[in-house]
C-alpha positions in Angstrom: 27.6 17.9 -2.8 27.8 16.4 0.7 24.9 14.1 0.2 26.0 13.0 -3.2 29.5 12.2 -1.9 28.1 10.0 0.8 25.6 8.0 -1.3 28.1 5.3 -2.2 28.8 4.7 1.5 25.1 4.3 2.5 23.3 1.7 0.5 19.9 2.5 2.1 19.9 5.9 0.4 20.1 4.2 -3.0 17.1 2.0 -2.6 13.6 2.5 -4.1 10.4 0.5 -3.7 9.4 -1.4 -6.8 6.1 -3.3 -7.3 6.4 -7.1 -7.2 6.3 -8.7 -10.6 2.8 -9.2 -12.0 1.6 -7.4 -8.8 2.0 -10.6 -6.8 3.3 -10.1 -3.3 4.7 -7.2 -1.5 6.8 -4.4 -3.1 10.5 -5.0 -3.0 13.4 -2.8 -2.2 15.7 -2.5 -5.2 19.1 -0.7 -5.4 19.5 1.9 -8.1 22.8 3.1 -9.6 21.8 6.7 -10.1 19.9 9.0 -7.8 18.6 12.4 -8.9 19.0 14.4 -5.8 17.1 17.3 -7.4 14.0 15.3 -7.0 14.5 14.8 -3.3 16.4 17.9 -1.9 15.0 21.4 -2.2 16.9 24.5 -1.0 14.9 27.2 0.7 16.2 30.4 2.3 14.7 32.4 5.1 14.8 36.2 5.1 17.0 37.7 7.7 17.0 37.3 10.7 15.9 33.7 10.0 13.9 33.1 13.2 12.4 29.8 14.4 9.0 31.2 13.6 10.0 31.8 10.0 11.4 28.3 9.7 8.2 26.8 11.1 6.1 28.8 8.6 8.2 27.5 5.8 
C-alpha cells in the first residue's frame, strides 16, 4: 500500500523501457499509467528469530 500510494509522486517508478520503433535506435523510456506491483514486489518472511544469516540465505 505504501509503494502504490507513492507511485503518482515519483514518475521514475512509472517508466518502462520500450524498443525503438522498427528496432531503429536505442530503447526509449515510456511512462505507463498502470503498474502491477505484484510483478515487482515479493513478500518473504523469515522464521523466528529472523537473524542476519537467515536474511542473507533468503
